[in-house]
PLY file of the C-alpha trace (Angstrom):
ply
format ascii 1.0
element vertex 137
property float x
property float y
property float z
element edge 136
property int vertex1
property int vertex2
end_header
-0.13 -0.15 -0.13
1.21 3.54 -0.65
1.02 6.26 1.69
-1.76 7.78 -0.27
-3.75 4.82 -0.15
-7.13 4.91 1.80
-9.76 2.56 2.76
-13.32 3.29 2.27
-15.44 2.35 5.89
-18.46 1.26 4.04
-17.05 -1.54 1.57
-13.56 -1.79 2.93
-11.97 -1.22 -0.17
-8.28 0.16 -0.65
-8.58 3.24 -2.89
-5.20 4.59 -3.96
-4.89 8.27 -5.10
-3.59 8.32 -8.81
-2.89 12.19 -9.73
-2.61 15.60 -7.71
-6.15 15.73 -6.54
-7.11 13.46 -3.83
-10.05 10.92 -4.08
-12.90 12.06 -2.12
-15.61 9.32 -2.75
-15.05 5.33 -3.04
-15.41 4.25 -6.91
-17.41 1.31 -5.76
-19.83 2.36 -3.27
-19.95 5.80 -3.31
-19.02 6.51 0.26
-17.21 9.78 1.30
-13.81 9.02 2.31
-12.46 10.23 5.57
-9.51 12.68 5.18
-7.54 11.11 8.12
-8.22 7.36 7.63
-5.43 5.67 5.77
-5.58 2.19 4.71
-5.67 -0.44 7.20
-6.55 1.50 10.02
-9.94 0.26 10.54
-11.46 1.19 13.93
-13.69 -1.18 16.02
-17.02 1.19 14.98
-16.34 0.96 11.34
-16.26 -2.78 11.44
-19.32 -2.98 13.58
-21.24 -0.57 11.61
-20.86 -2.62 8.26
-23.16 -5.64 9.11
-25.10 -6.65 6.30
-28.97 -6.12 6.14
-31.49 -7.45 4.49
-33.33 -5.85 1.26
-36.57 -4.84 1.87
-37.50 -4.50 -1.71
-36.64 -8.21 -1.63
-38.90 -8.88 1.28
-41.80 -6.95 0.08
-41.57 -8.73 -3.38
-42.03 -11.98 -2.06
-44.74 -10.99 0.18
-46.65 -9.35 -2.50
-45.69 -12.77 -4.93
-47.49 -14.89 -2.29
-50.50 -12.73 -1.82
-50.73 -12.58 -5.51
-51.09 -16.64 -5.25
-53.58 -16.43 -2.89
-55.68 -13.67 -4.13
-56.65 -14.18 -7.70
-58.09 -11.23 -8.53
-55.23 -9.37 -7.82
-52.97 -11.40 -9.28
-51.90 -9.64 -12.14
-50.80 -6.19 -10.77
-49.50 -7.78 -7.51
-47.36 -10.37 -9.57
-45.97 -7.80 -11.98
-45.14 -5.55 -9.16
-43.41 -8.41 -7.02
-41.24 -9.65 -10.34
-40.35 -5.84 -10.65
-38.90 -5.55 -6.76
-37.30 -9.11 -7.02
-35.25 -7.73 -10.07
-34.53 -4.26 -8.79
-33.44 -5.81 -5.21
-31.13 -8.66 -7.28
-29.42 -5.53 -9.11
-29.20 -3.58 -5.53
-27.86 -6.62 -3.94
-25.31 -7.12 -6.33
-23.91 -3.39 -6.23
-24.13 -3.20 -2.61
-20.93 -4.84 -1.99
-21.98 -7.20 0.77
-24.02 -4.65 2.54
-27.26 -6.13 1.34
-28.36 -9.52 1.41
-31.72 -11.14 0.97
-30.72 -12.86 -2.66
-32.83 -15.75 -2.30
-35.76 -13.51 -1.31
-35.57 -11.45 -4.49
-35.23 -14.93 -6.46
-38.59 -16.20 -4.90
-40.43 -12.83 -5.21
-39.43 -13.46 -9.26
-40.39 -16.86 -9.27
-43.45 -16.83 -7.64
-44.75 -13.25 -9.29
-44.29 -15.37 -12.64
-46.21 -18.18 -11.47
-48.57 -15.91 -10.46
-48.53 -13.99 -13.70
-49.03 -17.49 -15.65
-51.80 -18.75 -13.61
-53.38 -15.66 -13.78
-53.25 -15.89 -17.81
-54.12 -19.47 -17.94
-57.53 -18.76 -15.87
-58.36 -15.59 -17.41
-58.03 -16.46 -21.07
-57.69 -20.15 -21.54
-60.47 -21.35 -18.91
-63.03 -18.83 -18.83
-64.17 -18.89 -22.39
-67.32 -16.98 -21.78
-65.05 -14.26 -20.31
-64.53 -12.46 -23.73
-67.51 -11.33 -25.53
-67.07 -12.59 -28.99
-70.30 -12.12 -31.73
-71.59 -15.67 -32.29
-73.30 -16.20 -35.47
0 1
1 2
2 3
3 4
4 5
5 6
6 7
7 8
8 9
9 10
10 11
11 12
12 13
13 14
14 15
15 16
16 17
17 18
18 19
19 20
20 21
21 22
22 23
23 24
24 25
25 26
26 27
27 28
28 29
29 30
30 31
31 32
32 33
33 34
34 35
35 36
36 37
37 38
38 39
39 40
40 41
41 42
42 43
43 44
44 45
45 46
46 47
47 48
48 49
49 50
50 51
51 52
52 53
53 54
54 55
55 56
56 57
57 58
58 59
59 60
60 61
61 62
62 63
63 64
64 65
65 66
66 67
67 68
68 69
69 70
70 71
71 72
72 73
73 74
74 75
75 76
76 77
77 78
78 79
79 80
80 81
81 82
82 83
83 84
84 85
85 86
86 87
87 88
88 89
89 90
90 91
91 92
92 93
93 94
94 95
95 96
96 97
97 98
98 99
99 100
100 101
101 102
102 103
103 104
104 105
105 106
106 107
107 108
108 109
109 110
110 111
111 112
112 113
113 114
114 115
115 116
116 117
117 118
118 119
119 120
120 121
121 122
122 123
123 124
124 125
125 126
126 127
127 128
128 129
129 130
130 131
131 132
132 133
133 134
134 135
135 136
């Protein structure tokens, strides 16, 4: 490590200064870098602050997916929202550098939301033939 290297307090990456201007933000997670903390000088407060937490989007998406399977009239909008929440949760978990967990919840939201959409489609398009008003000759 060079004397100008600093460590990010959030993702613990070592950031080396390149050029005459000091690096102010972590290029990985965007955390503002403290001026006084050199790389390798971790404090116990910084270590305890980096506990991972479960993604709220992933949990909410999974809950909506289960509800969409149970309450069939609301299956289409709830299933669609759960798929979108699951996909955005997966992206935010990947970008969080270990701060967010819940990849399984996000995957469950996507899978159950798609199942709910497929069941809704089967019921409303194929099973209910009288649902669509076609002209009979």
